[in-house]
N, C-alpha and C positions, 0 to 999 in steps of 0.2 A: 504494500500500500504506500502511496506517495502522499505526503502532506505538503500543502502549498502554504508558504509563509510570505511575509512582505519582502523577504530577501530572495524568494524564488522557491522552487520545489526542493524538498528534502525527503529522504526515505531510502529504502533499499531497492534500487533498480537492479535487476540481474545484469551482470556484465557479459556481453556476448563472447563466446569462445574465439580465440585467435589461433588460427591454424598456420603452421609454417610448412607450406607445400611449395615446391619449386619444380621446374623442368630444367633439364640439363642441355636441351637443344631447342631449335626452332621448328622441329618437325610437327606437322599437324596431328599425327597419330603418335601419342606417347606410348612407349613400351615399358617405361618405368618412371616413377616419381621419386624425387628426393624429399624426404619428410623428416622433420624433427620429432624425436620421441620425448616422452616425459622425463627421460633420463638425461636430456640435453644433447644426445648424440644425433648425428644425421644418418639416415638410412636410405639405401636404394631399395625401392619397393616396386615389385612388378605391378603394372597397371592392369590388374585383372581381379576378379572376385577372390577375396582371401589373400591378396598379395602381401598384406602386412605380416601374415604368418610365415612368409618365405623371404622376409627382408634380409639384407646384408649391410654391413657397415659401408658408408659412402667414403671413398678415398679420393674423390676428385677435387677440383678447384672450386672453392666456395664463391669466388668472384664471378664465375661464369653462370651461376644459377639465376634463373629468372622466376621471380615470385608470381604466383597465380592469384586470382581473385579469391576472396574468402568464400563466396558462394560456390565456386567450383571446388575449392578445397574441402568444403563441408560435404559435397557430393562424393568426392574421392574418398573421404573418410568412411562413408557408408559402404562404398563399393569394395574397398580393400580390407574392410573389417578393422579399421584403425582403433576401435575401442575394445579390442580383445587382447587379453594377456596381461602379464605383470607390468610391462612397459607398453604404453599406448601412444597413439599420436598425440603430440602436444595440442591441447585445445579440444580433445575428443569428448567434450561434454555434449552428448547427443540428445539431451532432454528437449522435448518440444518447447518452442517459444510461446 
């Protein structure tokens, strides 16, 4: 619930999840995503259902990564099962808004 005062609204607004998903190239069809885990490491994740379960450590150049939109990243999280396991995708709070 939000309370409005003379100084403006106060209250507990849910903070949207921030995903850190990138592509390593400009190809229209991505074969893998570079995704930050909740442990702070970057992973190379196959761009397929359940890909998060077959991730591997990313060893490439961080400067070459291209961030994607948060809307697309949220969709990728669902597709690759980024909310499964001890380490999940950073921002993988998939509760409905």
